[in-house]
C-alpha positions in Angstrom: -2.7 42.6 -94.8 -1.3 43.5 -91.4 2.2 44.8 -90.5 3.6 45.9 -87.2 6.8 47.3 -85.7 8.1 47.4 -82.2 11.5 49.0 -81.3 14.3 46.8 -80.1 15.5 47.2 -76.5 19.2 46.9 -77.4 19.5 50.6 -78.3 18.2 51.6 -74.8 20.9 49.7 -73.0 23.6 50.9 -75.4 22.6 54.5 -74.8 22.7 53.7 -71.0 26.3 52.7 -71.4 27.1 55.8 -73.3 25.5 58.0 -70.6 27.5 56.1 -68.0 30.7 56.9 -69.9 29.7 60.5 -70.1 29.1 60.6 -66.4 32.5 59.0 -65.8 34.2 61.6 -68.0 32.4 64.5 -66.3 33.5 63.2 -62.9 37.1 62.9 -64.1 37.1 66.4 -65.5 35.5 67.9 -62.3 38.1 66.2 -60.2 41.0 66.9 -62.6 41.9 63.2 -62.7 41.0 59.8 -61.2 41.4 60.6 -57.5 37.6 60.5 -57.0 37.7 56.8 -57.7 39.6 56.2 -54.4 38.4 59.1 -52.3 34.7 58.8 -53.1 34.0 55.1 -54.1 30.3 55.7 -53.7 30.4 57.7 -56.9 31.1 54.4 -58.7 27.6 53.3 -57.7 26.2 56.3 -59.6 28.3 55.5 -62.7 27.4 51.9 -62.7 23.7 52.4 -61.9 23.2 55.0 -64.6 23.4 52.4 -67.5 20.5 50.1 -66.4 18.4 52.9 -65.0 18.7 54.9 -68.2 17.9 51.8 -70.3 14.8 51.0 -68.2 13.7 54.6 -68.5 14.0 54.5 -72.3 12.2 51.2 -72.5 9.3 52.4 -70.2 8.8 55.4 -72.5 8.6 53.3 -75.6 6.3 50.4 -74.7 4.0 50.7 -77.6 4.4 49.5 -81.2 3.1 50.6 -84.6 0.6 48.5 -86.6 -0.9 49.1 -90.0 -3.6 47.4 -92.1 -4.7 47.9 -95.7 -6.3 51.3 -94.8 -5.4 52.2 -91.2 -2.4 53.0 -89.0 -2.5 52.5 -85.3 -0.4 53.3 -82.2 -1.3 53.1 -78.5 -3.0 56.5 -78.6 -5.4 55.8 -81.5 -5.6 55.1 -85.2 -6.1 57.0 -88.4 -7.8 56.0 -91.6 -5.0 56.3 -94.2 -7.3 56.8 -97.2 -9.3 59.6 -95.6 -6.5 61.9 -94.4 -7.1 65.6 -94.2 -3.6 66.7 -93.2 -0.1 65.4 -93.7 2.8 67.3 -92.1 6.4 66.6 -91.8 8.2 68.5 -89.0 12.0 68.3 -88.8 14.1 68.1 -85.7 17.8 68.0 -84.9 18.8 70.1 -87.9 16.9 67.8 -90.3 18.6 64.6 -89.1 15.2 63.2 -87.9 11.7 64.1 -88.7 8.2 63.4 -87.5 5.1 62.7 -89.5 1.8 64.1 -88.3 -1.3 62.5 -89.8 -4.9 63.8 -89.3 -7.9 62.0 -90.7 -11.5 63.2 -91.3 -12.5 62.2 -87.7 -9.9 64.7 -86.5 -7.7 61.9 -85.0 -4.1 63.0 -85.0 -1.0 60.8 -84.8 2.6 61.9 -84.5 5.2 59.3 -85.5 9.0 59.3 -86.0 9.6 58.6 -89.7 12.5 56.4 -88.8 10.3 54.0 -86.9 7.7 54.0 -89.6 10.3 53.1 -92.2 12.0 50.4 -90.0 9.5 47.9 -91.4 9.4 48.3 -95.2 6.0 46.5 -95.6 4.5 48.7 -92.9 5.9 51.9 -94.6 4.5 50.8 -97.9 1.0 50.6 -96.5 1.3 54.0 -94.8 2.9 55.7 -97.8 0.3 54.4 -100.2 -2.5 55.8 -98.0 -0.7 59.2 -97.7 0.0 59.4 -101.4 -3.6 58.5 -102.2 -5.0 61.1 -99.9 -2.7 63.8 -101.1 -3.2 63.0 -104.8 -6.9 62.9 -104.4 -6.7 66.4 -102.9 -8.4 65.7 -99.6 -5.2 66.1 -97.5 -3.4 69.4 -97.0 0.4 69.2 -96.8 3.3 71.4 -95.8 6.2 72.0 -98.2 8.5 69.7 -96.1 6.0 66.8 -96.5 5.9 67.3 -100.3 9.7 67.3 -100.4 10.6 64.6 -97.9 7.8 62.2 -98.9 8.3 62.9 -102.7 4.6 63.7 -103.1 5.0 66.1 -106.1 
C-alpha cells in the first residue's frame, strides 16, 4: 500500500491576491484616498506584481510532498518507521487553529508535519495514524498531553 499527498498551487495564488489587496488598502490608507493611483502610477506595478511573486514564493517553499507506505512515512528531509516510533508530539500554533505533529523513530529520525496536510489524504492519514497508535499502545513511544488529546490516543 502506498499513498501520497502534494499540496495544490491554487491556494498560493489566492493568497497572493489577498496580499495584493492588503497592499492596495495600505496604500489607500497611507495616502488618505486614491490620489496615489494618479500621482504615483509606478505603485500599481508593486500592487500587481505582489500577487504572482507571493504565489511563486509560497510554491517554492512547498515543493515537496508526503508519502506513506504500510510502515513508513516520508518527506523530502527523510523518513520514519511508523511502527518503531519513540516519540509522538503535537505542538499547537495560531491559538490551536493548526497543529504540527513531530514524529521520532528508534533511529532518531525526526519529522515535523502539519496535521492538516497529513489529513488531506484520508488513506495516507489512516496509514500514519495506525502506526502512531500502535507505537503508543505498545508503550515504545512517549507522547505529550496534547498528542493524547488531539489524536485520541487514550
